[in-house]
C-alpha positions in Angstrom: -30.9 -14.7 -15.6 -30.2 -15.2 -11.9 -32.4 -17.7 -10.1 -32.8 -18.1 -6.4 -32.8 -21.8 -5.7 -32.0 -24.5 -3.1 -29.0 -26.7 -2.8 -29.1 -29.7 -5.0 -27.0 -32.3 -6.9 -26.4 -30.0 -10.0 -24.7 -27.4 -7.8 -22.4 -30.0 -6.1 -21.5 -31.5 -9.5 -20.6 -28.1 -10.8 -18.5 -27.1 -7.8 -16.8 -30.4 -7.6 -15.4 -30.0 -11.1 -12.9 -27.6 -9.4 -13.2 -29.1 -5.9 -10.1 -27.7 -4.3 -10.8 -24.2 -5.3 -14.4 -24.5 -4.1 -13.7 -26.3 -0.7 -14.8 -23.2 1.3 -18.0 -22.7 -0.8 -18.9 -26.3 -0.6 -18.4 -26.3 3.1 -20.5 -23.1 3.5 -23.3 -24.6 1.6 -23.2 -27.8 3.7 -23.2 -26.0 7.0 -25.3 -22.9 6.5 -28.7 -24.2 5.7 -30.4 -20.8 5.6 -28.0 -19.2 3.1 -29.6 -17.7 0.0 -28.4 -19.6 -3.1 -28.4 -18.2 -6.6 -27.5 -19.8 -10.0 -28.1 -19.0 -13.6 -29.5 -22.5 -14.5 -30.8 -24.9 -12.0 -30.1 -28.0 -14.1 -26.7 -26.9 -15.5 -25.3 -23.9 -13.5 -22.3 -22.0 -14.7 -22.1 -20.1 -11.5 -23.2 -20.3 -7.8 -23.6 -17.6 -5.2 -24.3 -18.4 -1.5 -25.2 -15.4 0.7 -25.9 -15.1 4.4 -26.2 -11.6 6.0 -23.1 -9.6 5.2 -20.9 -12.3 3.6 -21.2 -14.0 0.2 -19.3 -16.9 -1.3 -19.3 -17.5 -5.1 -17.7 -19.3 -8.0 -18.0 -18.9 -11.7 -15.9 -18.8 -14.8 -18.8 -17.1 -16.7 -18.1 -13.3 -16.7 -21.7 -12.6 -17.9 -23.1 -14.4 -14.8 -20.6 -12.6 -12.5 -21.5 -9.2 -13.9 -25.2 -9.9 -13.7 -24.8 -11.1 -10.1 -22.9 -8.0 -9.1 -25.4 -5.7 -10.8 -28.4 -7.4 -9.3 -27.4 -8.5 -5.8 -24.9 -5.9 -4.7 -26.6 -2.5 -5.1 -25.9 0.4 -2.7 -24.5 -1.1 0.5 -21.6 -2.7 2.3 -20.9 -6.3 1.3 -18.3 -8.9 2.4 -16.9 -11.7 0.3 -15.4 -14.8 1.8 -12.8 -17.1 0.4 -13.2 -16.0 -3.2 -10.8 -17.6 -5.7 -8.3 -14.8 -6.4 -8.9 -14.4 -10.2 -12.6 -13.9 -9.4 -11.9 -11.7 -6.4 -9.8 -9.4 -8.6 -12.7 -9.0 -11.1 -15.0 -8.0 -8.2 -12.5 -5.7 -6.6 -11.9 -3.9 -9.9 -15.6 -2.8 -9.9 -16.0 -1.5 -6.4 -14.4 0.5 -3.6 -12.6 -2.1 -1.4 -12.8 -1.1 2.3 -10.9 -4.1 3.7 -9.2 -7.2 2.5 -7.5 -10.3 3.8 -5.4 -12.1 1.2 -5.0 -15.8 1.8 -3.3 -18.9 0.5 -5.2 -22.2 0.5 -3.5 -25.3 1.8 -5.0 -28.8 1.6 -4.1 -32.4 2.5 -3.8 -34.5 -0.6 -3.9 -37.9 1.2 -6.5 -40.3 2.4 -4.9 -41.1 5.8 -2.3 -39.6 8.2 0.4 -41.1 10.3 -1.2 -41.1 13.8 2.1 -42.4 15.2 3.3 -38.8 15.1 0.9 -37.9 17.9 2.6 -38.5 21.3 0.1 -36.6 23.5 -3.5 -37.3 24.5 -5.7 -35.4 22.1 -9.4 -35.0 22.6 -12.3 -32.8 21.5 -12.6 -29.3 22.9 -14.9 -28.9 25.9 -17.6 -26.2 25.3 -16.6 -24.6 28.6 -13.3 -23.5 27.0 -15.0 -21.5 24.3 -14.4 -18.2 26.2 -10.7 -19.0 26.6 -10.4 -19.8 22.9 -12.2 -16.5 22.0 -9.8 -14.6 24.4 -6.8 -15.7 22.3 -8.6 -15.4 18.9 -6.8 -12.9 16.6 -10.1 -11.8 15.0 -12.1 -11.6 18.2 -15.3 -9.4 17.9 -18.8 -9.2 19.4 -19.9 -12.3 17.4 -16.8 -14.5 17.6 -17.7 -16.3 20.8 -21.0 -17.5 19.4 -19.3 -18.7 16.2 -16.7 -20.6 18.2 -19.4 -22.3 20.3 -21.1 -23.2 17.0 -17.8 -24.7 15.7 -17.3 -26.7 18.9 -20.9 -28.1 19.1 -21.5 -28.8 15.4 -18.1 -29.9 14.0 -15.1 -31.9 15.1 -12.3 -30.2 17.0 -9.0 -31.2 18.6 -7.2 -30.1 21.7 -4.5 -31.1 24.2 -5.1 -30.5 27.9 -2.4 -30.3 30.5 -3.6 -30.9 34.1 -7.1 -29.8 33.0 -5.9 -26.6 31.3 -6.5 -26.4 27.6 -3.0 -25.9 26.1 -3.4 -26.2 22.3 -6.4 -26.3 20.0 -7.8 -26.2 16.4 -11.4 -26.1 15.2 -13.4 -26.3 12.0 -15.2 -23.2 10.7 -18.7 -23.3 9.2 -17.1 -23.5 5.7 -15.2 -26.7 6.8 -11.8 -25.0 6.9 -9.5 -25.7 9.8 -8.8 -22.6 11.9 -8.4 -20.7 15.2 -5.3 -22.8 15.7 -3.4 -21.7 18.8 -1.0 -22.9 21.5 -0.6 -21.0 24.7 2.8 -19.5 25.1 3.8 -21.5 28.1 3.1 -24.8 26.2 5.0 -23.9 23.0 7.9 -26.0 21.8 6.4 -29.3 22.6 4.9 -30.1 19.2 1.3 -29.7 20.4 0.3 -27.6 17.3 1.4 -30.4 14.9 -0.4 -33.1 17.0 -3.8 -31.3 17.2 -3.6 -30.5 13.5 -2.9 -34.1 12.5 -5.6 -35.4 14.8 -8.2 -33.0 13.4 -7.1 -33.8 9.8 -7.6 -37.5 10.6 -11.2 -36.8 11.8 -12.0 -34.9 8.6 -10.5 -37.7 6.4 -12.5 -40.4 8.3 -15.7 -38.4 7.6 -14.9 -38.4 3.9 -13.8 -34.8 3.7 -10.7 -33.0 2.6 -8.7 -31.2 5.3 -7.8 -27.7 4.3 -7.0 -24.3 5.8 -6.3 -20.8 4.6 -3.4 -18.7 5.8 -3.1 -14.9 5.6 -0.3 -13.9 3.2 1.5 -12.0 5.9 1.6 -15.0 8.3 5.2 -16.3 8.2 4.8 -19.0 10.8 1.7 -21.1 9.8 2.9 -22.1 6.3 5.8 -24.0 7.9 3.5 -25.9 10.3 1.0 -26.7 7.5 3.8 -28.1 5.2 5.2 -30.1 8.2 1.8 -31.7 8.6 1.6 -32.6 4.9 -0.5 -29.8 3.6 0.3 -28.4 0.1 -0.5 -25.0 -1.5 -0.5 -25.5 -5.3 -0.5 -21.7 -5.7 -4.2 -21.4 -4.9 -5.3 -18.1 -3.3 -8.8 -17.4 -1.8 -9.4 -13.9 -0.6 -11.7 -12.3 2.0 -12.7 -8.6 1.4 -15.3 -6.0 1.8 -16.7 -3.6 -0.8 -18.8 -0.4 -0.8 -21.3 -0.4 -3.6 -22.7 3.0 -4.6 -23.5 5.3 -1.8 -25.1 3.3 1.0 -27.6 5.0 3.2 -25.6 3.8 6.2 -22.6 5.8 5.0 -24.7 8.9 4.5 -26.2 8.5 8.0 -22.7 8.1 9.5 -21.5 11.2 7.8 -24.5 13.3 9.0 -24.2 11.9 12.5 -20.6 12.9 12.6 -21.5 16.5 11.5 -24.2 16.7 14.2 -21.7 15.6 16.8 -19.3 18.3 15.6 -22.0 21.0 15.5 -22.8 20.1 19.1 -19.2 20.3 20.1 -18.6 23.8 18.6 -21.8 25.4 19.9 -20.0 28.0 21.9 -18.0 29.2 18.8 -20.5 28.3 16.1 -20.6 31.8 14.5 -16.8 32.0 14.1 -16.5 28.4 12.9 -19.2 28.6 10.3 -19.3 29.5 6.6 -22.3 30.4 4.5 -23.2 28.1 1.6 -26.3 26.8 -0.1 -25.0 23.5 -1.2 -22.5 21.5 0.8 -20.5 18.7 -0.8 -20.3 15.7 1.5 -17.4 13.3 1.0 -15.6 10.3 2.5 -12.2 8.6 2.1 -10.8 5.3 3.2 -7.6 6.6 4.9 -5.5 3.7 3.5 -6.7 4.7 0.0 -5.4 8.3 0.2 -3.3 9.1 -2.9 0.5 8.9 -2.8 0.8 11.3 -5.7 0.8 14.5 -3.6 4.2 16.3 -3.5 5.0 17.1 0.1 7.3 20.2 0.4 10.6 19.3 2.0 10.2 22.0 4.6 6.7 20.8 5.6 6.0 18.5 8.6 3.0 17.6 10.8 2.6 16.8 14.4 -0.2 15.8 16.7 -0.9 18.5 19.3 -1.3 16.6 22.6 -0.1 18.8 25.4 -1.9 22.0 26.6 0.9 24.1 25.2 0.7 22.4 21.8 -3.1 22.7 21.7 -2.8 26.4 22.4 -0.4 26.8 19.5 -2.9 24.8 17.3 -5.8 27.1 18.4 -3.7 30.2 17.7 -2.8 28.9 14.2 -6.4 28.1 13.5 -7.3 31.7 14.5 -4.7 33.1 12.1 -5.7 30.7 9.3 -9.4 31.8 9.6 -8.4 35.5 9.8 -10.1 36.0 13.1 -10.1 39.7 14.0 -7.3 40.7 16.4 -9.7 42.0 19.0 -11.6 38.7 18.9 -8.6 36.4 18.8 -8.1 35.7 22.5 -11.8 35.0 23.1 -11.8 32.7 20.0 -8.7 30.8 21.2 -10.2 30.3 24.6 -13.5 29.0 23.2 -11.7 26.6 20.8 -9.5 25.3 23.6 -12.6 24.5 25.6 -13.9 22.6 22.6 -10.9 20.5 21.8 -10.1 19.7 25.4 -13.7 18.6 26.3 -13.5 15.0 27.4 -16.9 14.3 25.9 -15.3 14.5 22.4 -12.2 12.9 21.1 -10.3 15.3 18.8 -7.0 14.6 17.2 -5.4 17.9 16.4 -3.0 18.0 13.4 -0.6 21.0 13.2 1.3 21.6 10.0 4.6 23.5 10.1 6.8 25.1 7.4 10.4 25.5 8.5 9.3 24.8 12.0 6.7 27.5 12.0 3.0 26.7 12.5 1.2 27.0 9.1 -1.9 24.8 9.0 -4.5 22.9 11.1 -6.9 20.0 10.8 -9.0 18.4 13.5 -10.2 14.8 13.4 -13.3 14.1 15.5 -13.8 10.4 16.2 -17.5 9.4 15.7 -17.0 5.9 17.1 -14.7 3.0 16.4 -12.9 3.7 13.2 -14.9 6.6 11.7 -14.1 10.3 12.0 -14.9 13.7 10.5 -12.3 16.3 9.4 -13.0 19.8 10.6 -11.4 23.1 11.4 -9.1 23.1 8.4 -7.0 26.2 8.0 -3.8 27.4 6.3 -1.8 30.6 7.1 0.7 30.4 4.2 -1.2 32.4 1.6 1.6 32.2 -1.0 1.5 28.4 -1.1 -1.9 27.8 0.4 -3.0 25.0 -2.0 0.2 23.1 -1.6 0.2 23.4 2.1 -3.5 22.4 2.3 -2.9 19.3 0.2 0.2 18.3 2.3 -1.7 18.9 5.5 -4.7 16.8 4.6 -2.9 13.9 2.9 -0.3 13.5 5.7 -2.9 14.0 8.4 -5.2 11.3 6.9 -2.4 8.8 6.9 -1.3 9.8 10.4 -4.6 9.2 12.0 -4.5 5.6 10.8 -2.2 5.1 13.8 -5.3 5.8 16.0 -7.3 3.1 14.2 -9.3 5.7 12.2 -9.7 4.3 8.7 -12.8 6.1 7.4 -12.9 9.9 7.3 -15.7 12.3 6.3 -15.3 15.8 5.0 -17.3 18.7 3.6 -16.4 21.4 1.1 -17.7 24.2 -0.9 -18.0 23.7 -4.7 -14.8 25.5 -5.3 -12.7 22.9 -3.3 -14.3 19.8 -4.7 -11.5 19.2 -7.3 -8.9 19.4 -4.5 -10.6 16.8 -2.4 -11.1 14.5 -5.4 -7.4 14.8 -6.1 -6.6 13.6 -2.6 -8.8 10.5 -3.1 -12.1 11.6 -1.5 -15.4 10.2 -3.0 -18.4 12.4 -3.2 -21.3 10.8 -1.3 -24.2 13.4 -1.3 -25.2 17.0 -0.9 -26.5 18.8 2.1 -28.6 22.0 1.8 -27.5 24.3 4.5 -27.4 28.1 4.9 -24.8 27.9 7.6 -22.5 25.1 8.4 -19.4 24.5 10.4 -16.2 25.7 8.7 -14.6 23.6 6.0 -12.3 24.4 3.1 
């Protein structure tokens, strides 16, 4: 049974049994007073969940508790998990679609004092007026990062070195008590500033009775060296950040339908020719980085992005051929589609497939916003190998558009093509009833 509770001594005692693993969770509970807290037993918990808005932190060795938590608290929706001990993270990821992840190693300082003689510069706390500068250089800058940085500066210790009034190097403490946002401006590098601010902040944490720790993304090849130089150790402990999609969230359905509406508006002048009749439309989505790698791409097949006017004309002509547009209507159709795909109100990425250098297939990716897009105007001219060319076109195109920061794609299909899309890695989200809808395979 899951119980919503408040932070108390039994929770701290439980988490402190494996303190290093739970440093992030303990810090989050200490600093985020309005987080929702759940346990299975208030007097003797075997698991703890702390949740605030999108993100959750949790720890348990009890699989029954973990499964009940996941079944109860994480129904249809998008959810993020922060600094989850990797063995637990792997259990969670195995049950859901993972839409992003950041794999991290945890480093901590196993001492009670540091050698302050290693600090040669004047180190002081960060001035709140420099929050915007710090945000400017922050790797994970977004619309909320500035307010979080200000919160870190105001509510927790920080360390920085200033040169003639200019902030040169800095490190802060996040709201889970981990050290982070460490940075030295390029013109001040090579002077040992990063080591000095790190040691200074670690000293402040130790003096307050805490354990200095930080997490480093697995791909980061520079920071582990600095951490070890400052005395931090790893102990093969990994804590991962990741996001999941549970079920079919309403937000995802709304995004899909919004993308379709945008496309319908874009093709209004050629709607009759770009439509197919169907009573039930299969709506699907795919995380582009999850597209299958098991599709055999013919050696003579290639794709390119049609960017110039000439290339777009070839793309439109190939679409006309793939859709079997009547010869007496072709020129008018090509002209209309050119107006659609070159309209600056819409952002289309046009994928042209070729076999032995000859145009053979098309797909159009319409960006909805940010990293979501819809796949439309799919066609294949190679009748003899239509299925193989179609598979090759879609799978290579999906991977290609990742270069344009499109990571979530929506598509529609008739019932007869559902197996093909499933083979590529698409996930069925919902049905749409429609007598006439824009062309899809």
